[in-house]
C-alpha positions as CSV (number, residue, x, y, z in Angstrom):
1,M,155.0,-113.6,7.3
2,A,156.6,-111.1,9.4
3,D,154.8,-108.6,7.4
4,K,151.5,-110.2,7.9
5,A,152.2,-110.4,11.6
6,D,153.2,-106.8,11.7
7,V,150.1,-105.8,9.8
8,K,147.9,-107.8,12.2
9,K,149.7,-106.2,15.1
10,I,149.3,-102.7,13.6
11,A,145.7,-103.5,12.7
12,A,145.0,-104.7,16.2
13,E,146.7,-101.7,17.7
14,G,144.8,-99.4,15.3
15,E,141.6,-101.2,16.3
16,A,142.4,-100.8,20.0
17,Q,143.2,-97.1,19.5
18,A,140.0,-96.6,17.5
19,Q,138.0,-98.5,20.2
20,K,139.7,-96.3,22.8
21,I,138.9,-93.1,20.8
22,V,135.3,-94.2,20.3
23,T,135.0,-95.1,24.0
24,E,136.6,-91.8,25.2
25,G,134.6,-89.9,22.6
26,A,131.3,-91.5,23.8
27,A,132.3,-90.8,27.4
28,Q,133.1,-87.2,26.6
29,A,129.9,-86.8,24.7
30,Q,128.0,-88.4,27.6
31,K,129.8,-86.0,30.0
32,T,129.1,-83.0,27.8
33,V,125.4,-83.9,27.5
34,T,125.1,-84.6,31.2
35,E,126.8,-81.3,32.2
36,G,124.8,-79.4,29.6
37,A,121.6,-80.8,30.9
38,A,122.7,-80.0,34.5
39,Q,123.6,-76.4,33.5
40,A,120.3,-76.0,31.6
41,R,118.4,-77.3,34.6
42,Q,120.3,-75.0,36.9
43,A,119.6,-72.0,34.6
44,M,116.0,-72.9,34.4
45,E,115.7,-73.2,38.2
46,Q,117.4,-69.8,38.6
47,S,115.0,-68.3,36.0
48,M,112.0,-69.8,37.8
49,E,113.3,-68.6,41.1
50,Q,113.7,-65.1,39.8
51,I,110.3,-65.1,38.1
52,T,108.7,-66.4,41.4
53,K,110.4,-63.6,43.3
54,G,109.4,-61.0,40.8
55,T,105.8,-62.3,40.9
56,E,105.8,-62.3,44.6
57,G,107.0,-58.7,44.6
58,V,104.3,-57.7,42.2
59,M,101.6,-59.4,44.2
60,K,102.9,-57.8,47.4
61,A,102.8,-54.4,45.7
62,A,99.3,-55.1,44.5
63,E,98.2,-56.1,48.0
64,D,99.8,-53.1,49.5
65,A,98.1,-50.8,47.0
66,A,94.7,-52.4,47.6
67,E,95.2,-52.1,51.4
68,F,96.2,-48.5,51.0
69,G,93.2,-47.8,48.8
70,R,90.9,-49.5,51.3
71,G,92.4,-47.3,54.0
72,N,91.7,-44.2,51.9
73,V,88.1,-45.2,51.4
74,E,87.7,-45.8,55.1
75,A,89.2,-42.4,55.9
76,F,87.0,-40.6,53.5
77,T,83.9,-42.5,54.7
78,K,84.8,-41.6,58.3
79,A,85.3,-38.0,57.4
80,A,82.0,-37.8,55.5
81,Q,80.2,-39.4,58.4
82,T,81.8,-37.0,60.9
83,W,80.9,-34.1,58.7
84,A,77.2,-35.3,58.2
85,V,76.7,-35.8,62.0
86,G,78.4,-32.5,62.8
87,T,76.4,-30.5,60.3
88,Q,73.2,-32.0,61.8
89,D,74.3,-30.8,65.2
90,L,75.1,-27.4,63.8
91,A,71.7,-27.2,62.2
92,R,70.1,-28.1,65.5
93,Q,72.1,-25.4,67.2
94,A,71.1,-22.9,64.5
95,M,67.4,-23.8,64.9
96,A,67.7,-23.5,68.7
97,L,69.3,-20.0,68.2
98,A,66.5,-19.0,65.9
99,Q,63.9,-20.2,68.4
100,G,65.7,-18.4,71.2
101,L,65.8,-15.2,69.2
102,T,62.1,-15.6,68.3
103,D,61.2,-16.1,71.9
104,H,63.3,-13.0,72.9
105,T,61.6,-11.0,70.2
106,L,58.1,-12.0,71.4
107,E,59.1,-11.1,75.0
108,G,60.2,-7.7,73.7
109,A,57.0,-7.2,71.8
110,K,55.0,-8.1,75.0
111,A,57.1,-5.7,77.0
112,L,56.6,-2.9,74.4
113,A,52.8,-3.6,74.4
114,A,52.8,-3.0,78.2
115,V,54.6,0.4,78.1
116,K,52.8,3.6,79.2
117,S,55.1,6.2,77.6
118,L,57.3,6.8,74.6
119,N,60.4,7.1,76.8
120,E,59.6,3.8,78.5
121,A,59.1,2.2,75.0
122,A,62.5,3.6,73.9
123,E,64.2,2.1,77.0
124,V,62.5,-1.3,76.6
125,Q,63.4,-1.3,72.9
126,A,67.0,-0.4,73.5
127,K,67.3,-3.0,76.3
128,F,65.9,-5.8,74.1
129,A,67.9,-4.8,71.1
130,K,71.1,-4.8,73.1
131,S,70.4,-8.2,74.7
132,A,69.4,-9.6,71.3
133,M,72.6,-8.4,69.7
134,E,74.7,-9.7,72.6
135,K,73.0,-13.1,72.4
136,A,73.4,-13.3,68.6
137,V,77.1,-12.4,68.9
138,A,77.7,-15.0,71.7
139,E,75.8,-17.7,69.8
140,S,77.6,-16.8,66.6
141,V,81.0,-17.3,68.4
142,K,79.8,-20.7,69.7
143,M,78.7,-21.7,66.2
144,Q,82.1,-20.7,64.7
145,E,83.9,-22.6,67.4
146,A,81.7,-25.7,66.8
147,L,82.2,-25.4,63.0
148,F,86.0,-25.1,63.4
149,K,86.0,-28.1,65.7
150,L,83.9,-30.1,63.3
151,T,86.2,-29.2,60.4
152,E,89.2,-30.4,62.4
153,Q,87.4,-33.7,63.3
154,A,86.2,-34.3,59.8
155,V,89.6,-33.6,58.2
156,A,91.6,-35.7,60.8
157,P,91.1,-39.1,59.1
158,I,92.1,-37.6,55.7
159,S,95.1,-35.9,57.3
160,A,96.2,-39.2,58.8
161,R,96.0,-40.9,55.4
162,M,98.1,-38.2,53.9
163,T,100.7,-38.8,56.6
164,V,100.7,-42.5,55.7
165,A,100.9,-41.7,52.0
166,M,103.9,-39.4,52.6
167,E,105.6,-42.2,54.7
168,K,105.0,-44.7,51.9
169,I,106.3,-42.4,49.3
170,G,109.3,-41.6,51.4
171,K,110.3,-45.2,52.1
172,P,111.6,-46.1,48.6
173,L,113.5,-42.8,48.5
174,A,115.2,-43.4,51.8
175,A,116.0,-47.0,51.1
């Protein structure tokens, strides 16, 4: 009977050990699953955070590019408007110069019609030719100055945009 008792005892101990191993194994499996799920969740959250940051960076870059493009369009529009208004003013000045030279020529013709001698005609002609040339040169200088000023004004918005572009290009290189 001792053998039966020993067998029962050994069987009970074996059963207890088996139960313990199963319980510990189940606990270990539960722990592994729980930790794996937590690690997977953490990895997924980090991935989503990185994707969100990347997307925000792309969106910011797209917004910056759109804003920069809008600024370029505005600069070219302003330059074109300045040029158009300026050339209209230059055309008015040119017409006024032509009218003035025409009036001067008519005055010369009237003066020549009133001369009594060939010498007097030569003097009147020389006087009017000289004044016409002086007026044309003076007005030409004014027109060149106005054209230069207009060009500076028309190019200014584009030049400013080029400065902004160089600053934007330089930022990533400097950072």
